[in-house]
N, C-alpha and C positions, 0 to 999 in steps of 0.2 A: 504494500500500500504506500502511495506517495503522500507524504505529509508536508513537504517543504520543497520549493524550487527556487534556485538562485541562478539567474542567467541574464542574457541580453535580449531586450525587446526587439523582435524582428518586424512585427506589424501588430496593429490593434484596431478593433472595430468598436462599435458602441458598447458591446457587452462581452467582448472577448479580447484576449491577447495571445500572441504566439511568442513563447519564451524559448530562446535557444539556450539549451544547457548542454555543454560539451558536444556541440554539433548536432544535437537532437532537438527538433522543434516541438514543443508541447503546446497544444491549443487549450487554453484555460478560460472558462467562463468567469466573468468578474461582475461585481456590482458597480453601480454608477460611482459610489464613493471611492472604491478602489481604482476604477478607471481614471478618475480625475487626478490620481496621485502618480500614475505611470509616467515615466520619462518618454521623450520622443524616441523613435526607432534608433537603435544603436546604444541606448543607455542601459545600464544594468539595474536590475530590481530583484527584490526578494518577495516571494509570495508564500503565505501559509495556505496549505492545500487540503481540501476535502476530496477524497477519491470516492466516487459513487459508482458502484458496480451493479449491473443487472445482467441477466442472461444474454441480452443482445447489445449491451452497451457498456463502455467504460468512459466516464466523464470526469473531468477535473474542474473544480471550482476553487478560485483563488481569492485571497483576502489580504489586504495590506496590514491588518492587525490581528492578533490572537483574539481580541475582544469581538471583532466582527465575525471571525470564524466560529467562536463559541456560540454567539447568538444564532448564526446560521444553522449550526448543528442542533440547537434547541428547537428552532422553527421546524425543521424537517421531521422532527419526532411527532409533530402535531398531525392528527388525522386530517387528510385532505391537503396537506402542504408538502409538495414534493420539492426537489432541488430548484426547479425553475421558478416556482412560486415563491420559495424562500428567498431566492435572489431578487425577485421582483419586489418583495417586501423591503429588503435591505436597500434597494435602489429608490424606494419611495420617500425616504427621509433619512436623516443622519442617525447614527447609532444612538446618540444621546436622546434624540427626540423619540425614537422607537421605544427605548427602554422606559422613558418617562411616560409614554402613552400606555404601555402595558401595565406599569405599576399603578397609574392613575385610572386605569380602565377606560381609556379614551380610544375608541376604535377608528376615529377619523384618519390619522396618519397611516394606519395599516390598510384601510380600505382604499387608499389612493393607489395601491399597487395593482397592476394588471392581473386579472384572474382571481381577485380576492373580493368576496362579497361579505355581507353582514354576518352570516353564519360562521364563515371561516375566521373572520376577524375576532369574533366572540370566542371561538375555540382557542385561538392563539393567546388571548388574554387569560382565559380560564386555566389553561395548562402552564403558561409561562410565568404568570404573576407570582405564584408561591415560590418558584425557583429563584426569580430575581429578588424577591423579598428576602429569601434566606441568604443569598449571596451578599446583599446589601448589609444585612445584619452582621454577617461575618467580617465584612470589610471594616466595620467599626472597631474591631478588636485589634489592637496593635500587634504587628508581627513580632515585636520584641517579646511578647508573652511566649511565643513558640520557642524563640531562641533561649529564653530564660528557663525553659523546661518546666514551667509551672503547671502544665496540663490544661491551660485555659483554651487553647486552640482545639485540641482533641475533644474537649467537652462541648465546645461550641459546634463543632462539626457533627458530633453525635446528636446534639439538640436539633440542628438543622435537618438531619436525616429523619429524625422522628417527626418533625413538623411536616416533612414531605410525604409522610405516610408509611415509612418503613418501620418494621417491628424492632424491638430492642436487639433481637438476635441478628437481624439483617444489618442494623446500624453497627453492631460489633464487627461483623464480617467486613463491612465497608472500611471501618477504622483500621482493621488489621491489614488491609491491602495498601495502605498509605506508607510510603517510605519516609518515616519520621526523621531518620538520620540526616536527610537532606534539608531539614528545617523548611518545609514548604510553607508558602503563604496560606492563609486560611482558605482563599478562593481555590487555589491549586489543590489543597487537601480535599476539599469538598468535591471538586471535579474528579479526582482520582477515585474517591470512594463511590461516587455515582457511576463511574465507568465500570468499576468492579461489580457493581450491583445490576449492571445491564442497562443503565440509563446514561445517555450522553448529554 
């Protein structure tokens, strides 16, 4: 699975870029936000990649930031939101506006995206709001607490997992999957735990 590409921009369209990596050209679909940050052809750029595999297709979706990639991967877990629609949502507004809209339950920015109606926008908010709330709560805990080894971050991650509907046993499994020796940030620890539990 391709997770990151670093190379030279060969050409780009409204929603794609061809990135030359060691002589191989990768066609990558991108959001409007990422497209606006790309250099002119001949310039070098790094993209965070989501590899989407189906029986008849392998597609790459690229993002300028990990935060945009994370929201994209949350979006495509929502019923009715595939990669193309997820990219359309990310192209409809900035990352900050979309996150604020989800947390405040405002469907308007999401509905601006092509292929997104009222029902899909409501699903996005219902499914993503608890996760964004949990991440926001974790971000308020200083990373220093993890470095100090006082257990505050693991406890916060466990609390967030329980708030997301996981049982105490599932939360414990999620915590055990985190590499605490690397002193991860609270957001990274939660992401790793969710990945181990089958949620991206």
